[in-house]
Biopython code that builds the backbone (N, CA, C, O; Angstrom):
import numpy as np
from Bio.PDB.StructureBuilder import StructureBuilder

atoms = [
    (1, "MET", "N", (-28.562, -25.000, -21.622)),
    (1, "MET", "CA", (-28.321, -23.649, -21.246)),
    (1, "MET", "C", (-27.563, -22.913, -22.028)),
    (1, "MET", "O", (-26.671, -22.204, -21.562)),
    (2, "LEU", "N", (-27.829, -22.990, -23.329)),
    (2, "LEU", "CA", (-27.068, -22.151, -24.389)),
    (2, "LEU", "C", (-27.301, -20.778, -24.273)),
    (2, "LEU", "O", (-28.436, -20.305, -24.216)),
    (3, "GLY", "N", (-26.317, -20.148, -24.238)),
    (3, "GLY", "CA", (-26.466, -18.482, -24.399)),
    (3, "GLY", "C", (-26.567, -17.794, -22.998)),
    (3, "GLY", "O", (-26.716, -16.579, -22.868)),
    (4, "VAL", "N", (-26.463, -18.775, -21.849)),
    (4, "VAL", "CA", (-26.489, -18.111, -20.562)),
    (4, "VAL", "C", (-25.028, -17.684, -20.233)),
    (4, "VAL", "O", (-24.135, -18.507, -20.438)),
    (5, "HIS", "N", (-24.771, -16.647, -19.815)),
    (5, "HIS", "CA", (-23.379, -16.265, -19.499)),
    (5, "HIS", "C", (-23.201, -15.748, -17.996)),
    (5, "HIS", "O", (-23.761, -14.736, -17.574)),
    (6, "TYR", "N", (-22.360, -16.557, -17.245)),
    (6, "TYR", "CA", (-22.179, -16.231, -15.840)),
    (6, "TYR", "C", (-20.835, -15.428, -15.626)),
    (6, "TYR", "O", (-19.692, -15.880, -15.703)),
    (7, "ALA", "N", (-21.197, -14.236, -15.361)),
    (7, "ALA", "CA", (-20.015, -13.193, -15.168)),
    (7, "ALA", "C", (-19.410, -13.545, -13.780)),
    (7, "ALA", "O", (-20.150, -13.785, -12.826)),
    (8, "PRO", "N", (-18.157, -13.571, -13.686)),
    (8, "PRO", "CA", (-17.374, -13.674, -12.419)),
    (8, "PRO", "C", (-17.754, -12.693, -11.438)),
    (8, "PRO", "O", (-17.780, -11.511, -11.780)),
    (9, "ARG", "N", (-18.051, -13.025, -10.272)),
    (9, "ARG", "CA", (-18.479, -12.075, -9.320)),
    (9, "ARG", "C", (-17.182, -11.759, -8.453)),
    (9, "ARG", "O", (-16.303, -12.568, -8.154)),
    (10, "THR", "N", (-17.250, -10.343, -8.097)),
    (10, "THR", "CA", (-16.145, -9.815, -7.367)),
    (10, "THR", "C", (-16.464, -10.098, -5.977)),
    (10, "THR", "O", (-17.652, -10.301, -5.723)),
    (11, "ILE", "N", (-15.680, -10.144, -5.104)),
    (11, "ILE", "CA", (-15.994, -10.270, -3.532)),
    (11, "ILE", "C", (-16.850, -9.112, -3.030)),
    (11, "ILE", "O", (-17.740, -9.287, -2.198)),
    (12, "ARG", "N", (-16.565, -7.960, -3.544)),
    (12, "ARG", "CA", (-17.395, -6.886, -3.086)),
    (12, "ARG", "C", (-18.913, -7.109, -3.367)),
    (12, "ARG", "O", (-19.863, -6.829, -2.635)),
    (13, "HIS", "N", (-18.913, -7.706, -4.660)),
    (13, "HIS", "CA", (-20.548, -7.938, -5.140)),
    (13, "HIS", "C", (-21.086, -9.097, -4.224)),
    (13, "HIS", "O", (-22.257, -9.080, -3.845)),
    (14, "ILE", "N", (-20.294, -10.018, -3.904)),
    (14, "ILE", "CA", (-20.764, -11.249, -3.308)),
    (14, "ILE", "C", (-21.006, -10.673, -1.734)),
    (14, "ILE", "O", (-22.008, -11.145, -1.198)),
    (15, "ILE", "N", (-20.325, -9.841, -1.030)),
    (15, "ILE", "CA", (-20.650, -9.357, 0.200)),
    (15, "ILE", "C", (-21.726, -8.436, 0.165)),
    (15, "ILE", "O", (-22.403, -8.394, 1.193)),
    (16, "THR", "N", (-22.076, -7.622, -0.848)),
    (16, "THR", "CA", (-23.141, -7.085, -1.097)),
    (16, "THR", "C", (-24.618, -7.747, -1.163)),
    (16, "THR", "O", (-25.628, -7.361, -0.575)),
    (17, "MET", "N", (-24.498, -8.625, -1.861)),
    (17, "MET", "CA", (-25.442, -9.747, -2.169)),
    (17, "MET", "C", (-25.861, -10.573, -0.940)),
    (17, "MET", "O", (-27.044, -10.830, -0.714)),
    (18, "ALA", "N", (-24.799, -11.001, -0.116)),
    (18, "ALA", "CA", (-25.048, -11.610, 1.038)),
    (18, "ALA", "C", (-25.328, -10.879, 2.219)),
    (18, "ALA", "O", (-25.773, -11.457, 3.211)),
    (19, "LYS", "N", (-25.086, -9.534, 2.201)),
    (19, "LYS", "CA", (-25.172, -8.515, 3.201)),
    (19, "LYS", "C", (-24.117, -8.925, 4.425)),
    (19, "LYS", "O", (-24.480, -9.042, 5.595)),
    (20, "LEU", "N", (-23.110, -9.071, 4.082)),
    (20, "LEU", "CA", (-21.950, -9.294, 4.948)),
    (20, "LEU", "C", (-21.334, -8.019, 5.194)),
    (20, "LEU", "O", (-21.483, -7.079, 4.413)),
    (21, "PRO", "N", (-20.596, -7.939, 6.323)),
    (21, "PRO", "CA", (-19.740, -6.728, 6.621)),
    (21, "PRO", "C", (-18.675, -6.681, 5.570)),
    (21, "PRO", "O", (-18.267, -7.742, 5.098)),
    (22, "ASP", "N", (-18.192, -5.532, 5.167)),
    (22, "ASP", "CA", (-17.084, -5.494, 4.232)),
    (22, "ASP", "C", (-15.814, -5.655, 4.853)),
    (22, "ASP", "O", (-15.523, -4.741, 5.623)),
    (23, "PRO", "N", (-14.921, -6.634, 4.719)),
    (23, "PRO", "CA", (-13.812, -6.846, 5.384)),
    (23, "PRO", "C", (-12.615, -5.651, 5.197)),
    (23, "PRO", "O", (-11.677, -5.523, 5.985)),
    (24, "THR", "N", (-12.810, -4.901, 4.135)),
    (24, "THR", "CA", (-11.872, -3.835, 3.900)),
    (24, "THR", "C", (-12.071, -2.657, 4.823)),
    (24, "THR", "O", (-11.194, -1.807, 4.982)),
    (25, "VAL", "N", (-13.319, -2.622, 5.467)),
    (25, "VAL", "CA", (-13.747, -1.549, 6.045)),
    (25, "VAL", "C", (-13.549, -1.823, 7.424)),
    (25, "VAL", "O", (-14.087, -2.857, 7.820)),
    (26, "GLN", "N", (-12.805, -1.044, 8.394)),
    (26, "GLN", "CA", (-12.746, -1.364, 9.759)),
    (26, "GLN", "C", (-13.395, -0.451, 10.600)),
    (26, "GLN", "O", (-13.242, 0.763, 10.466)),
    (27, "ASP", "N", (-14.200, -1.017, 11.564)),
    (27, "ASP", "CA", (-14.943, -0.141, 12.400)),
    (27, "ASP", "C", (-14.011, 0.526, 13.398)),
    (27, "ASP", "O", (-13.119, -0.127, 13.940)),
    (28, "PRO", "N", (-14.198, 1.791, 13.645)),
    (28, "PRO", "CA", (-13.447, 2.525, 14.638)),
    (28, "PRO", "C", (-13.610, 2.016, 15.971)),
    (28, "PRO", "O", (-12.644, 2.138, 16.724)),
    (29, "LYS", "N", (-14.709, 1.437, 16.426)),
    (29, "LYS", "CA", (-14.911, 0.827, 17.633)),
    (29, "LYS", "C", (-14.206, -0.379, 17.966)),
    (29, "LYS", "O", (-13.795, -0.688, 19.085)),
    (30, "ASP", "N", (-14.087, -1.117, 16.768)),
    (30, "ASP", "CA", (-13.330, -2.434, 16.796)),
    (30, "ASP", "C", (-11.768, -2.018, 16.946)),
    (30, "ASP", "O", (-11.046, -2.706, 17.667)),
    (31, "THR", "N", (-11.318, -1.038, 16.351)),
    (31, "THR", "CA", (-9.963, -0.518, 16.397)),
    (31, "THR", "C", (-9.684, -0.100, 17.823)),
    (31, "THR", "O", (-8.741, -0.591, 18.443)),
    (32, "LYS", "N", (-10.455, 0.758, 18.325)),
    (32, "LYS", "CA", (-10.339, 1.128, 19.727)),
    (32, "LYS", "C", (-10.293, -0.027, 20.765)),
    (32, "LYS", "O", (-9.533, -0.039, 21.733)),
    (33, "LYS", "N", (-11.183, -0.986, 20.458)),
    (33, "LYS", "CA", (-11.314, -2.273, 21.515)),
    (33, "LYS", "C", (-9.861, -3.182, 21.287)),
    (33, "LYS", "O", (-9.307, -3.779, 22.210)),
    (34, "ARG", "N", (-9.421, -3.163, 20.028)),
    (34, "ARG", "CA", (-8.134, -3.973, 19.939)),
    (34, "ARG", "C", (-6.946, -3.169, 20.396)),
    (34, "ARG", "O", (-5.957, -3.785, 20.792)),
    (35, "LEU", "N", (-6.947, -1.858, 20.380)),
    (35, "LEU", "CA", (-5.939, -1.122, 21.194)),
    (35, "LEU", "C", (-6.068, -1.240, 22.678)),
    (35, "LEU", "O", (-5.060, -1.426, 23.361)),
    (36, "LYS", "N", (-7.196, -1.145, 23.185)),
    (36, "LYS", "CA", (-7.356, -1.162, 24.381)),
    (36, "LYS", "C", (-6.981, -2.693, 25.093)),
    (36, "LYS", "O", (-6.474, -2.850, 26.203)),
    (37, "ASN", "N", (-7.330, -3.627, 24.249)),
    (37, "ASN", "CA", (-6.980, -5.016, 24.673)),
    (37, "ASN", "C", (-5.451, -5.243, 24.528)),
    (37, "ASN", "O", (-4.876, -6.030, 25.280)),
    (38, "LEU", "N", (-4.852, -4.618, 23.652)),
    (38, "LEU", "CA", (-3.325, -4.721, 23.346)),
    (38, "LEU", "C", (-2.586, -4.022, 24.601)),
    (38, "LEU", "O", (-1.661, -4.579, 25.191)),
    (39, "LEU", "N", (-3.051, -2.828, 24.931)),
    (39, "LEU", "CA", (-2.406, -2.180, 26.015)),
    (39, "LEU", "C", (-2.713, -2.913, 27.402)),
    (39, "LEU", "O", (-1.917, -2.949, 28.340)),
    (40, "GLN", "N", (-3.930, -3.467, 27.393)),
    (40, "GLN", "CA", (-4.268, -4.258, 28.749)),
    (40, "GLN", "C", (-3.371, -5.426, 28.904)),
    (40, "GLN", "O", (-2.892, -5.728, 29.997)),
    (41, "SER", "N", (-3.133, -6.110, 27.763)),
    (41, "SER", "CA", (-2.387, -7.347, 27.750)),
    (41, "SER", "C", (-0.820, -6.969, 28.128)),
    (41, "SER", "O", (-0.159, -7.634, 28.926)),
    (42, "VAL", "N", (-0.368, -5.897, 27.493)),
    (42, "VAL", "CA", (1.007, -5.591, 27.664)),
    (42, "VAL", "C", (1.318, -5.251, 29.205)),
    (42, "VAL", "O", (2.205, -5.758, 29.891)),
    (43, "LEU", "N", (0.457, -4.355, 29.559)),
    (43, "LEU", "CA", (0.661, -4.005, 31.099)),
    (43, "LEU", "C", (0.592, -5.204, 32.044)),
    (43, "LEU", "O", (1.435, -5.348, 32.929)),
    (44, "ALA", "N", (-0.505, -6.145, 31.839)),
    (44, "ALA", "CA", (-0.776, -7.346, 32.650)),
    (44, "ALA", "C", (0.580, -8.211, 32.570)),
    (44, "ALA", "O", (1.080, -8.765, 33.549)),
    (45, "ALA", "N", (1.099, -8.246, 31.272)),
    (45, "ALA", "CA", (2.334, -9.299, 31.160)),
    (45, "ALA", "C", (3.529, -8.495, 31.820)),
    (45, "ALA", "O", (4.448, -9.104, 32.369)),
    (46, "ALA", "N", (3.499, -7.283, 31.763)),
    (46, "ALA", "CA", (4.601, -6.516, 32.543)),
    (46, "ALA", "C", (4.561, -6.800, 34.082)),
    (46, "ALA", "O", (5.577, -6.941, 34.763)),
    (47, "LEU", "N", (3.369, -6.865, 34.524)),
    (47, "LEU", "CA", (3.153, -7.067, 35.985)),
    (47, "LEU", "C", (2.949, -8.558, 36.316)),
    (47, "LEU", "O", (2.868, -8.910, 37.493)),
    (48, "GLY", "N", (2.864, -9.433, 35.313)),
    (48, "GLY", "CA", (2.758, -10.812, 35.427)),
    (48, "GLY", "C", (1.387, -11.376, 36.189)),
    (48, "GLY", "O", (1.386, -12.327, 36.971)),
    (49, "VAL", "N", (0.266, -10.629, 35.816)),
    (49, "VAL", "CA", (-0.934, -10.869, 36.298)),
    (49, "VAL", "C", (-2.029, -11.220, 35.166)),
    (49, "VAL", "O", (-3.233, -11.167, 35.416)),
    (50, "GLN", "N", (-1.512, -11.589, 33.881)),
    (50, "GLN", "CA", (-2.525, -11.937, 32.858)),
    (50, "GLN", "C", (-3.495, -12.951, 33.130)),
    (50, "GLN", "O", (-3.086, -14.014, 33.597)),
    (51, "SER", "N", (-4.746, -12.790, 32.908)),
    (51, "SER", "CA", (-5.835, -13.944, 33.172)),
    (51, "SER", "C", (-5.675, -14.931, 31.966)),
    (51, "SER", "O", (-5.258, -14.583, 30.861)),
    (52, "ASN", "N", (-6.059, -16.222, 32.308)),
    (52, "ASN", "CA", (-6.104, -17.116, 31.300)),
    (52, "ASN", "C", (-6.986, -16.838, 30.087)),
    (52, "ASN", "O", (-6.638, -17.079, 28.931)),
    (53, "LYS", "N", (-8.242, -16.273, 30.472)),
    (53, "LYS", "CA", (-9.068, -15.951, 29.397)),
    (53, "LYS", "C", (-8.469, -14.828, 28.445)),
    (53, "LYS", "O", (-8.596, -14.930, 27.225)),
    (54, "ASN", "N", (-7.857, -13.828, 28.993)),
    (54, "ASN", "CA", (-7.244, -12.805, 28.199)),
    (54, "ASN", "C", (-6.003, -13.314, 27.493)),
    (54, "ASN", "O", (-5.757, -12.832, 26.388)),
    (55, "ARG", "N", (-5.227, -14.192, 27.977)),
    (55, "ARG", "CA", (-4.097, -14.752, 27.393)),
    (55, "ARG", "C", (-4.593, -15.649, 26.091)),
    (55, "ARG", "O", (-3.940, -15.610, 25.048)),
    (56, "GLU", "N", (-5.738, -16.426, 26.208)),
    (56, "GLU", "CA", (-6.124, -17.210, 25.218)),
    (56, "GLU", "C", (-6.795, -16.188, 24.010)),
    (56, "GLU", "O", (-6.709, -16.408, 22.802)),
    (57, "ARG", "N", (-7.413, -15.141, 24.576)),
    (57, "ARG", "CA", (-7.954, -14.120, 23.541)),
    (57, "ARG", "C", (-6.769, -13.657, 22.636)),
    (57, "ARG", "O", (-6.813, -13.678, 21.406)),
    (58, "ASP", "N", (-5.711, -13.238, 23.376)),
    (58, "ASP", "CA", (-4.514, -12.750, 22.652)),
    (58, "ASP", "C", (-3.919, -13.676, 21.729)),
    (58, "ASP", "O", (-3.536, -13.168, 20.675)),
    (59, "PHE", "N", (-3.732, -15.037, 21.885)),
    (59, "PHE", "CA", (-3.290, -15.951, 21.058)),
    (59, "PHE", "C", (-4.306, -16.210, 19.980)),
    (59, "PHE", "O", (-3.934, -16.512, 18.846)),
    (60, "LYS", "N", (-5.483, -16.109, 20.272)),
    (60, "LYS", "CA", (-6.416, -16.340, 19.086)),
    (60, "LYS", "C", (-6.652, -15.217, 18.232)),
    (60, "LYS", "O", (-6.756, -15.438, 17.026)),
    (61, "GLU", "N", (-6.765, -13.895, 18.720)),
    (61, "GLU", "CA", (-7.045, -12.872, 17.839)),
    (61, "GLU", "C", (-5.654, -12.048, 17.416)),
    (61, "GLU", "O", (-5.480, -11.689, 16.251)),
    (62, "GLY", "N", (-4.745, -11.800, 18.401)),
    (62, "GLY", "CA", (-3.466, -10.994, 18.271)),
    (62, "GLY", "C", (-2.534, -11.630, 17.407)),
    (62, "GLY", "O", (-2.592, -12.842, 17.195)),
    (63, "SER", "N", (-1.589, -10.812, 16.840)),
    (63, "SER", "CA", (-0.350, -11.358, 16.096)),
    (63, "SER", "C", (0.899, -11.048, 17.057)),
    (63, "SER", "O", (1.028, -10.032, 17.740)),
    (64, "ALA", "N", (1.720, -12.039, 16.979)),
    (64, "ALA", "CA", (2.928, -12.038, 17.841)),
    (64, "ALA", "C", (3.757, -10.675, 17.490)),
    (64, "ALA", "O", (4.303, -10.056, 18.403)),
    (65, "GLY", "N", (3.812, -10.341, 16.476)),
    (65, "GLY", "CA", (4.642, -9.151, 15.950)),
    (65, "GLY", "C", (4.154, -7.827, 16.619)),
    (65, "GLY", "O", (4.916, -6.907, 16.914)),
    (66, "THR", "N", (2.823, -7.826, 16.825)),
    (66, "THR", "CA", (2.165, -6.532, 17.444)),
    (66, "THR", "C", (2.536, -6.529, 18.947)),
    (66, "THR", "O", (2.881, -5.498, 19.525)),
    (67, "PHE", "N", (2.446, -7.751, 19.555)),
    (67, "PHE", "CA", (2.776, -7.875, 20.906)),
    (67, "PHE", "C", (4.228, -7.621, 21.145)),
    (67, "PHE", "O", (4.556, -6.955, 22.127)),
    (68, "ILE", "N", (5.154, -8.117, 20.296)),
    (68, "ILE", "CA", (6.603, -7.909, 20.476)),
    (68, "ILE", "C", (6.850, -6.456, 20.481)),
    (68, "ILE", "O", (7.518, -5.930, 21.372)),
    (69, "ILE", "N", (6.315, -5.781, 19.485)),
    (69, "ILE", "CA", (6.638, -4.276, 19.269)),
    (69, "ILE", "C", (6.033, -3.481, 20.367)),
    (69, "ILE", "O", (6.629, -2.506, 20.825)),
    (70, "ALA", "N", (4.793, -3.884, 20.838)),
    (70, "ALA", "CA", (4.377, -3.319, 22.083)),
    (70, "ALA", "C", (5.137, -3.450, 23.220)),
    (70, "ALA", "O", (5.477, -2.453, 23.857)),
    (71, "GLY", "N", (5.499, -4.772, 23.609)),
    (71, "GLY", "CA", (6.287, -5.036, 24.691)),
    (71, "GLY", "C", (7.664, -4.261, 24.675)),
    (71, "GLY", "O", (8.151, -3.860, 25.732)),
    (72, "VAL", "N", (8.279, -4.060, 23.464)),
    (72, "VAL", "CA", (9.589, -3.456, 23.382)),
    (72, "VAL", "C", (9.390, -1.938, 23.577)),
    (72, "VAL", "O", (10.304, -1.283, 24.080)),
    (73, "LEU", "N", (8.302, -1.384, 23.223)),
    (73, "LEU", "CA", (8.042, 0.066, 23.280)),
    (73, "LEU", "C", (7.731, 0.381, 24.743)),
    (73, "LEU", "O", (8.240, 1.350, 25.305)),
    (74, "PHE", "N", (6.848, -0.494, 25.375)),
    (74, "PHE", "CA", (6.600, -0.352, 26.876)),
    (74, "PHE", "C", (7.700, -0.307, 27.686)),
    (74, "PHE", "O", (7.781, 0.524, 28.590)),
    (75, "THR", "N", (8.815, -1.351, 27.393)),
    (75, "THR", "CA", (10.025, -1.617, 27.997)),
    (75, "THR", "C", (10.821, -0.335, 27.985)),
    (75, "THR", "O", (11.329, 0.140, 29.001)),
    (76, "ALA", "N", (10.913, 0.272, 26.616)),
    (76, "ALA", "CA", (11.919, 1.410, 26.474)),
    (76, "ALA", "C", (11.061, 2.671, 27.302)),
    (76, "ALA", "O", (11.770, 3.474, 27.908)),
    (77, "VAL", "N", (9.786, 2.841, 27.339)),
    (77, "VAL", "CA", (9.244, 4.144, 28.091)),
    (77, "VAL", "C", (9.481, 3.758, 29.470)),
    (77, "VAL", "O", (9.937, 4.620, 30.222)),
    (78, "PHE", "N", (9.202, 2.398, 29.996)),
    (78, "PHE", "CA", (9.524, 2.168, 31.406)),
    (78, "PHE", "C", (11.022, 2.583, 31.899)),
    (78, "PHE", "O", (11.241, 3.223, 32.927)),
    (79, "VAL", "N", (11.920, 2.158, 31.084)),
    (79, "VAL", "CA", (13.350, 2.345, 31.517)),
    (79, "VAL", "C", (13.622, 3.895, 31.355)),
    (79, "VAL", "O", (14.261, 4.475, 32.234)),
    (80, "ALA", "N", (13.197, 4.509, 30.361)),
    (80, "ALA", "CA", (13.238, 5.954, 30.198)),
    (80, "ALA", "C", (12.592, 6.792, 31.424)),
    (80, "ALA", "O", (13.098, 7.827, 31.857)),
    (81, "SER", "N", (11.397, 6.199, 31.928)),
    (81, "SER", "CA", (10.727, 6.945, 32.970)),
    (81, "SER", "C", (11.697, 6.643, 34.168)),
    (81, "SER", "O", (12.153, 7.603, 34.789)),
    (82, "VAL", "N", (12.044, 5.338, 34.535)),
    (82, "VAL", "CA", (12.928, 5.247, 35.701)),
    (82, "VAL", "C", (14.146, 6.071, 35.549)),
    (82, "VAL", "O", (14.469, 6.708, 36.552)),
    (83, "LEU", "N", (14.859, 6.183, 34.534)),
    (83, "LEU", "CA", (16.000, 6.987, 34.469)),
    (83, "LEU", "C", (15.673, 8.433, 34.672)),
    (83, "LEU", "O", (16.514, 9.169, 35.189)),
    (84, "ALA", "N", (14.591, 8.853, 34.326)),
    (84, "ALA", "CA", (14.261, 10.329, 34.478)),
    (84, "ALA", "C", (13.936, 10.701, 36.034)),
    (84, "ALA", "O", (14.334, 11.723, 36.591)),
    (85, "VAL", "N", (13.164, 9.713, 36.612)),
    (85, "VAL", "CA", (12.979, 9.861, 38.051)),
    (85, "VAL", "C", (14.209, 9.720, 38.820)),
    (85, "VAL", "O", (14.258, 10.440, 39.817)),
    (86, "VAL", "N", (15.205, 8.976, 38.604)),
    (86, "VAL", "CA", (16.457, 8.948, 39.174)),
    (86, "VAL", "C", (17.260, 10.184, 39.006)),
    (86, "VAL", "O", (17.854, 10.697, 39.954)),
    (87, "GLN", "N", (17.277, 10.653, 37.828)),
    (87, "GLN", "CA", (17.971, 11.932, 37.434)),
    (87, "GLN", "C", (17.435, 13.208, 38.255)),
    (87, "GLN", "O", (18.093, 14.112, 38.770)),
    (88, "LEU", "N", (16.048, 13.010, 38.222)),
    (88, "LEU", "CA", (15.262, 14.142, 39.063)),
    (88, "LEU", "C", (15.582, 14.037, 40.479)),
    (88, "LEU", "O", (15.802, 15.090, 41.078)),
    (89, "VAL", "N", (15.637, 13.025, 41.057)),
    (89, "VAL", "CA", (16.060, 12.874, 42.451)),
    (89, "VAL", "C", (17.490, 13.209, 42.827)),
    (89, "VAL", "O", (17.750, 13.954, 43.772)),
    (90, "LEU", "N", (18.496, 12.586, 41.992)),
    (90, "LEU", "CA", (19.837, 12.863, 42.135)),
    (90, "LEU", "C", (20.159, 14.346, 41.996)),
    (90, "LEU", "O", (20.986, 14.873, 42.740)),
    (91, "ASN", "N", (19.505, 15.032, 41.036)),
    (91, "ASN", "CA", (19.855, 16.431, 40.809)),
    (91, "ASN", "C", (19.016, 17.442, 41.602)),
    (91, "ASN", "O", (19.324, 18.630, 41.695)),
    (92, "GLY", "N", (17.927, 16.884, 42.171)),
    (92, "GLY", "CA", (16.948, 17.937, 42.873)),
    (92, "GLY", "C", (17.237, 17.927, 44.327)),
    (92, "GLY", "O", (16.605, 18.661, 45.086)),
]
sb = StructureBuilder()
sb.init_structure("model")
sb.init_model(0)
sb.init_chain("A")
sb.init_seg("    ")
for serial, (resi, resn, name, xyz) in enumerate(atoms, 1):
    if name == "N":
        sb.init_residue(resn, " ", resi, " ")
    sb.init_atom(name, np.array(xyz, "f"), 0.0, 1.0, " ", f" {name:<3s}", serial, name[0])
structure = sb.get_structure()
């Protein structure tokens, strides 16, 4: 095989040849689904009613940092809401 040159293939070229979805492009539907699942999991965790199926999905697909940030934000919004309602009742 003298004279045959194999050019290195880029990942994008391999994806195009294999007709695989491009991992650098995110589907908006996928992003909305992940956000919905994140919010659902945070609310379920706050109430203590998370199903085993959803818990397994969260550990498989989600990252701990995302859930920690979402949990802290939810807690801050919840505490601020309770304080606002108490202030409204006491002043009104």
